[in-house]
N, C-alpha and C positions, 0 to 999 in steps of 0.2 A: 680746347678743353681736355681732349684725350689724345695721347700719343698713339701711334699705330699699334705699339706693343700692348698698351692698355686696352685698346679697342678689341684686339684679338682675344685677349684674356677674358674680357667681359662677354664677348660673343660665345666663347667656349663655356663660360660659367652659365650662360643662359641655357645652353643645350644640356648641361649637367643637371640644372634645376628642373628642366622639363622632363628629363629622364627619371629623376627622383619622384616627380609628380606622377608619372605614369606607373611607376613601381609602387606607389603609395609608401615610400620610404619613411620610416618613423624613428630610425635610430640616429639621425643626425642631430647635432646640437641646435637647439631652438634659436638661441641668440645669434649664432653664426648664419643660420638659414635666413632669419629675418634681415640681417645685414646684407647678405648676398642678394636676396630678393629686391631690397630697396635699391642697391647699386645697379642691378640689371634693369629695373624699371625706370630709374632716373636716366640711365644711359639711353634706353630705347626712347624715352620722352624727348631727349635731346636730338636723337637721330630723326625722330618723327616730326617734331614741331619746329625744330630749328634747321636741320639739314634736309628734311623731306625725304629721308632714306632710312626707313625703319629696318631693324635687324630681325624683328619678330613679326609673324603674322598677327593680325588682330586677335585671332582666337588664342594663340599662344600667349600673347600679352595678357589677355583677360584671365587666362588660367593662372598665371603667375600673380597677377594683381589680386585675384580672389583668394589665393593661397596666403599671401601676405596679410590680407585683411582678416582671414580666419585666425591666423597665428596671433595677430594683435588683439583680437577679441578674447582669445584664450589666455594671453599673457600681457595684460595691460601695463604691467610694471616694466616691460621691455620695449614699449612703444617709443620710438625716436620722434621728437617734434618735427624733424626734417623728413620724415617718411613721406613718400608720394601719396599715401592714403590720407594724409593730414591736410591736404590742400583745401578740401571742401569743408567749410564751417557749417555747423548746425545752428538752426535758428535764424531769426531775422535781425537785420541791422536797423535799429530804431532811429538812429541819427548818425550823421557824418560830422564829427567834430572838426573844427577849423584848426589847421596846423600851419606853422610858418616854414617856408622853404629856407634851407641853409643859405642859398644864394638866390636872389630874385630871378624869376623866369621872364626875362625881357622879351619883347617882340623883336622881330627882325625888320629892317628897312626893306621895302619892296622895290623891285625893278620890273619893267614890262617890255623892255627892248634893249638892243645892243648899246644905244646911247647912254642909257642909265648905268649899265655895267661899266662902260668905258669911263664915265664920270666918277663912279665909285672907285675904280682902280687908280685913276689919276690922283685922287685925294689920298688913298692909302700909300701910294709911292712917294708923294710929297711929304707925308708925315714920317715915313720910314727912311727916306733918303735912298731907297733902292731903285734900280733901273727896272727890275722885273721881280714879281712876287710869285711864290709857289702857292697854289690854291688847291683845296680839296673840294670836290663837287659830289653831291649826293642827292637822292630824290627828296622832295618835300612831301612827305606823306600827309594825306588828307584824312586825319583821324582825330583822336582825342589825346591831348598832351598829358603826360604823367611824369612824376618825379619819384624815384626809388631811393631809399637809404638802406645801405648794408653796413652792419657793424660786426666786427669779428667774424666776417664771412657769412653772416646770416641776414636775410631780408627782414628788416624790422619795421619798415613803413612804406606805404605807397600812397601817393596823394595826387589829386587833380591839379591842374595849373591854377585854377581859381583866378584871382586878380593879378597873378604874377608874383605877389609878395607872400600870399598865403593861399592854401587850397583846402580841399576836404580830404580827410583821412579815409581812404577806401581800401585799407590794407586787406581786409577779408575778401574783397572782390578781386583785388590784384592777384591774390594767391590762386585764384581759379584759372589764371592764364598760364597754360602749360609751357609756353615759350619763355616764361620768366622763371629763372632758377630760384628755388627757395634758399639755396646756398651757393656761394661762388668763392673760389680760393684767392681772394684778394690778398690775404696775408702772405701768400707765397711771393708776392711782388712788393711786400713791405707796407701794404696799405691797411690801416687799422679801421677806418670808416670812410665811406664814400657816398656821394649823392650823384646819381646819374639820371639823365633825362631821356625820354623816348615818346613814342606815339603808339596808341592802341588802335588797332584796325580790325575790320572784318573783310575777309577775302570776298571778292566779287561773287564767286560761285556759292559760297556759304550764304551770302546776303540774298542772292536770287532764290535759293532753296527756302530760306526763312520766309521771304515774302510769298512764295508759292504756298507754303503751309498756312500763312495768315489768310490767303485768299480762300482756301478750303474751309476756313472757320468764319468766313464773311467779315473779316477784319480788313481795314484799309492797309495797304502796304506802307512800310516805313519809307521815308523820303529818299534817303541815300545812306551809303555805308557809314559815313562820318557821323550822322545823327544817331544811327543805330549803335555804333560803338560808344559814343558819348553817353547815350541813355542807358546802355547796358552797365556801364561802370557805376551808375548810381542806383541800381536796383537794390531793393532792401533784402532780397533773399539771395545769398551767394550761390545757392544750388541752382537757381535760375540763371545766374551769370555764367555758371559753368556750361550751361547748355547752348550759349550763344556762339561758341566757336571763336572767341576773341583771340587775337594774336598781337604781339608787341615787337616793335623794332626799337632798340636802344641806340642812341647816336651821339650822346654828349656827356662828358664828365664835368660837372659844375663845381665840385668841391671834394677834397679828400685830405685825410691826415695820415702821416707816415708813422710807423711804429718806431719808437726809440729815437725819434728825430733823424731817421735815415735820410740820405739824399734821395732826390727824385729818381725813380727807376727810368732807365733808358726808354722803356716801352711807352712812356707817356710824355715824350718831348714834342710830339706833333699830334694833330688831330687824327691823321690817318693811322698812326701807330695805336692811338687809343681805340679806334674802331676794331683794329686787328686784335688788340688785347682783350676787349670785351667779347669778341667772337671766340677767342681761344678759351675764355672762361665759361662759355656755354650760352651766351646771350645771342639773340638774333639781331644782327646789325646790317646796315647797308654796305658791308665790306665788298660784296660782289658787284654792287652797282656803282660804288664810288670810283672816282678817277682823280688822280693827282696830276696837275699840269702846271706849267710855268708860263705866265703871261695871260692877259685877259682874252686875247683872240682865241686861244685854245679853249678857254672857258665858254665863250660864246658858241663856238662850233659844237661843243659837247651838249650844251643846253638845247640848241636847235635840233640836234640829232635825237636827243631823248624825247623831245616834244612829239616827234613824229611816231615814236614807238610807245607812247604812254598807254594806249588802249590795249597793248599786248601784255601789259603787266597784270598780275593777278590782284593788284591793289589799286585803289584810287590815289593818284598823286596830282597835285595842282601846280607843281613847279619844281625847281631845283634850288638847293641851298649851296651857296659858295662861301667857303670859310678860308681865311688865311691859315695855312697849314701849320706853321711854326708857332708854338705856344709863347715863346719869348717875344716874338713879333706881335702876337695878339695883345700881350700885356702893354707893349709900347704904344700900340694904337688906341687902347682903352675903349671907353664906351660913353655914350650920353646917358641921360636919365631914362631914355626910352629904348635905345637899342645899342648893341655893340657896333663899333666901327669896323670890326674885323670880319663881319659876316653880312651877307646880302641874300635875299630871296629873289630868285628870278621866277616870276609868275607866268604860267602858260596863258594862252588866250582864254578869255573868260567863258565859263560855262554857266554863268548866271547873268541875268539881264532884267531890267525893269520894263514893264509894259502896262497898258491900260486894260482893265477888265471891262469889256464893252457889253457883254450879254452872257446869260447862262441858258443853255438849252438842256432839255430833259429827254434822255434816250431810254427806250424800253428794251431790255434784253430778253433772251430766250426763256428764262424762268420768270419773267415779269418784273425783274428788278428795275427800278427807275434810278438812273445815274445822272447826276447833274454834270454837265460839261461846260467849262468856262471857255468863252470865245474872247481872245485877247487880240490886240493889235499885233500882227505877225512880227516876230523878232528872231534874229539869228542867234542860236545858242549852240556852241560846240559843233559847228558845221551843219546844223539842221535848223530850218526855219520853223518855229513853233507858233501855231495859231489857235490850237485847241488843247485843252488840258482837263483830264478827268478830275472831278472834285469828290468822287467816291460816294458820298452820302450827305444827308442834311447835317449830321453832326460836325463834319469837317468844315462846312460853311460857317456854322456857329462858332466853332473853336477858333477859327482864324479871323472871325469878325469881318467877313468879306462883304463888300457892297458893289453894286454896279457903278462903274465910274472910278473905282479905286485904282491907284497905282500899286502894282503888285510886283514882288520879287519872284522871278521864275528861275528854276534850276533844272539843268539836265546834266547828270554826271554819268559818263560812260554810256552803257547800254540801258541805263535806268530811264523809265518813262519820265517825261516832263512833269514838273511838280511845282505848285505854288507854295513857296516857302512861307510867305507872310504878306499881309497888306501893309500899307504905309499910311496910317491914320493922320499923321502930321501933314500930309500933302492934300488932305481933303479940303474942298472949297465950298461944301454945302450942297452941291448938285448931285451928290451920290444918292442912290436909292437902295433900299433893302432888297435882297434876293428872296423872293417868295416861292417856297416849295409848293408844288401843286397838290391839291387834295384829290384831284381826279386824273386818270391816265391821260397823258398828252396826246395819245393816239386814238383810243377807243372811248375815252371820257368816262369809263366806269370808275367808281370810287377806289382810291388806293387803300392798301391795308399794310400795316407794319406788325409782323409777328412779335410776340412778347420776347424780350431778350435780344432782339436784333436791331440793327441801326439802319436797315434798308427798307424803304417803302416799296410795295409790290402791287402790280396789277394782277388780279387773280382771275381775270376773264381769259380763258384759254383760246378764245376766238379773236382776241386782240390782234390786229393785223401785224403789228411789229413783232409780236411773239411768234405768229404763224411763220413769218419769213425767216426769223432766226432759227426756229425749230427745223424748218426745211433745210437750211444751210447745214445744221448739225447732222441731220438725218442722212444726207448724201455724202458726208465727209469721209475721209480716208479710213479712220478708225471705226466708223459706224458701218453704213451700207456700202461705202466705197464706190459710189457712182461717179467715176472719174470724169466723164464728159459733162457733168452737171455741177459745175463749181459755183461759188458764191455769186459771181457776176451774172451768170445765166439764171440762177434761181431768182435773183432780184428782177432781172429783165422779164422772165416768163411770168412771174407773179404780177408785175405791173401791166403786162399785156393780157392778163387773165387766162393764160395758157395753163398755168398750174395754180389752182386756188388754195390747195392744202397738201398735206403729205400723201394721202391716197391719190390725189390728182397727178402725182408723178407717174403713176401706172395707168393713167387714162389719157395721156397726152395726145392731142390731135396733131400729128406730125406734119400734116399739110399746112398748118399755120406756121410752123417753124421753117419749112422750105422757102418761104418768101422772105425770111429775115437775112440781112446782110451777114456774111461770115459763116453761113450754114450751107455748105455744098453737100453733095450726095454722100461723100465719105464721112464727113463729120456727123451727118444725120444717122448714118448706119452705125457709127461708133456709139452714139447716144442711145439708140434703140438696143444695141447689144448690151451696153453697160447696165441699162435699166432692167432688162430681162435677166441678166446674170445675178443682179442684186436680190432677186426673188429667192434664190437658193442659198443665200448667206446663212451661216449658222445662227442659231437663236440668240446667242449672247451679243452678236453685233446688232441685231434688231432691238434688243432690250436697251443697249447703250444708245442706239440711234434715237430712241423715243425721248431722250433728254429728261428723264425723271430726275428731279433734284436730288443731289448727293449720290446718285448711282453712276459710278465711273466704270471703267472697263473691267476692273477686278470684281466689283460687286455684281456687274452684269453676268460675268461668267459663273459666279456662285449661284445666282438665281436660275440661270439656264441649266445648270447642273442639278438643280433641286426639283425641277418640274418636267413633266413630259410634254405639256402644251402650255403656251404662254398664258392663256386665259385661266389656267388653273390658279394663278395668283389671286384671282378675285376671291377665292374661297379661303385663302391662307389667313390665319389669325396673327395678331402681333406676337403671341407666344411662339408660334411656329417659326416665324421669320427671325425672331431673336435667337433661336437655336442654331441658325446658320452661321458659318465661319465669318468672322470679321464684320458682322452687321449689328449696329447698335440702335438704340431707341430713335435717334434722329433720322437715320436712314429708313427704319421701319415705318415711322410716321409718314414720311414722304411717299413710300411705296403704297401704303394703305390709302393715302389720299388720292394717288393717281388712279388706282384700280377701283375706287369708290365713285369716280366721276363718270356719269352716264355718257357725256360727250366723248371722253377718252375711250370707253368701251365700244362706242359706235364706230369711232375711227379705226380701232383695232379689228373689228369685225369686217369693215370694208377692206382693209389691207389683206385679211385672210381670203376673202372672196376673190380678190384680185390676184391671188396666187402666191403671196409672200409666205415663206416658210414660218410656221408657228410652232414646230415641234423640235424638241431637243435632238441633237444628232451626236455621233461619236466625237466630233470636234468640240462639243460643249462639255462632254464628260471627261473626267480625268481617267486615263487608262491605268491599269494596275502596273506596277513596276517597282524598281528599287527605292523610289522616293515616296511610296504610298504613305499617306498620312502626314508627310512633312510639309512645312510651310516656308515660303521664301519671299524675300523682298529685295529689290535692287536699288542702289543709290549711287550717285556719281556717274562719271562717263566711262563706259567700257571701251577698251581699246581693240580687243580681238573679236568681240561679238556685238551684234546689234542687240539692244535690250529686248526687243520683241522676239528675236530668235532665242535668246537665253531663257525668256519666260516660257516659250513654247517647248524648249527642251525639258524644263521642269515638269510641265503638264504632261508631256509624252511619257514621262516615267512615273506618273501618278502623284506628283507633288501639286501643291496649290500656291498661288500667288496672292499675298495679302496687300492691302493698300496702305498700311501704316505699321509702325513699330508698336508692339504690345507683347504681353506675356504669352500670347498665342503663337508668336513668331519663333521658328526654329533657326532659320539661317538669314543673315543679312549679307548680301554680296556687295562688296564695296569697290567702286571704280575710282577714277581720279576726281579730285575736288569734291569729295563727299561732304555733305552738309549736316544739318541738325539730326537727321535720322541716325547717323553713326553715333553721335554723342548720346542720343537717347538710348540706343541699343546697348551702349557700354554700361548703362546703369542696370540692365536686366541680366542677371547671371546666366539665365537659361538660353539666351540668344547666342548662337555661334556666329562669329564674324569671319567671313571668308574674303580673300582677294579674288580677282577674276581667275587667276591661275588655279587657286584652290578649288573654285567652282568647277572649272573645266575638268580637273582631276576627279572631282566627286562625280560628275556626270558620266565620265568615261569608266 
């Protein structure tokens, strides 16, 4: 897309623009400035979203983007429709009209082993009369198929695959995907109009972060990146699509017209050349992953090698696509009504399987949430034998119309948890029975309660045995009281033996009973006693987090510890006082008030204090004064030079605060590798400064 000389020029231009911005230069030509800003931002988008090598820090990018936006508001007559600010449409898409593809999007014939590939190669050689055929191999992305049309270098339409002949017009949503150029210089290669095909994906880490965010909102996680990408493309609000972090790989040119009847350019004589051409025009393609080989054995070897490495890729792939490389030979081989004869999909070992749903058990969590868990006939999927699958809540059971005895389709993609995709009603024989969600807790038998606006039923009896055990496991965990010799297995064992009946019981253990247990020698017993005694002196914020108050994470626990002198002071705090604290909203306030209004909870806390557990705030709970006094920080993605906990401690040591989410109260978002939805959200807030890890280290120093 850019020659080395152009890249150097644009990088220098970016520095000049930043210099003008810092000097608040106002004597430069407005139209030229807007054009320069657009070119620099589009260039950095390409480096960031396609090459993964940005030339600007996020903060610098945001400054230039905000400047361009400001100029466009002041001079609407000078706004270019291809400006990077014009990606995001305003308003909702009320309908997706059906549009016809210029060329049908046919399916590919599938193969599952070397024999299938050898047979396909034999037929291709017989039809072509060649002894060996040159093939191009590329990943088979597991996403949502799209078709793009460019006319006179401009993106004019984006559509879903649909039924292959026609799809839905999703142009407004396609424009939100920053790895798809709004313009591309096809005319420089003599191409007047072109239809290209590709796949929309969500990076695994982006998908993981998105599901983690849904979990904090008590929403069930999305099944897999493919479904998430497909569903995102059909959202009615393009602004919401922009937040999903979608990416696109383009890999096929299905149709094009040449200007003035020119001959075909040399760049599109082979499929491999086409990928390189699209890449040079700014599209993200599988050029780096592709391989051109001669003969089917080389194809088989590469497919087997790639299958071993599939989990190391940042995206989900479910196979490889093998194409005859030469376009003239593709034309000779032709196609059937269903699939082209010149292409074949080699599918990796299945990560889906069918099984029987035999039973549903109901588990009670630390906060009383009741989760249905499907018990299926054990089945191997993606190298793991799956026998239990979370169904999340009652609504999921109803939406999927699940019954005991159903044949169900189960999926496990990459590191994603097993998931029931659907039931198969056509296979029912009449013996299936409804799944009855309990009205009483399956452990303590108290009535269940479903808060208004939530989809999860809860047991609100804090003395419920299941909750007691889960709360103890959380209390002793590493980020809470950090009692390292008392892990989950020991908590369950000691509770079952009535050695530890509840959280205060941790500090009244009869060690003579443990001495008789297998695996507990003198050294391990001493380590346990030491760890329990040391936990009494933990700073207050660890105790607050360890109590497991709903919605109170580590950051909120630190905020509360910083606000009080003694933990039980919170009994007297009003909702209004709590709402004045940094990063605490009504939902969190309600949970805190509920916890400290419960007599049983107060009794438990009083027992803990009597047993010597620290209830007073200490220096480690309070932010020290320093260069970052009053500044707020949040970290996202993977840091390479620092542990996140160490980075957060550095902020607090200099008087800064750590927030739990992106909001207008946030001053700095520090971004590591594979940042997710927090980065996209922060880009929408002009007051948030976005720093790289190196930027952060420089700031701290």
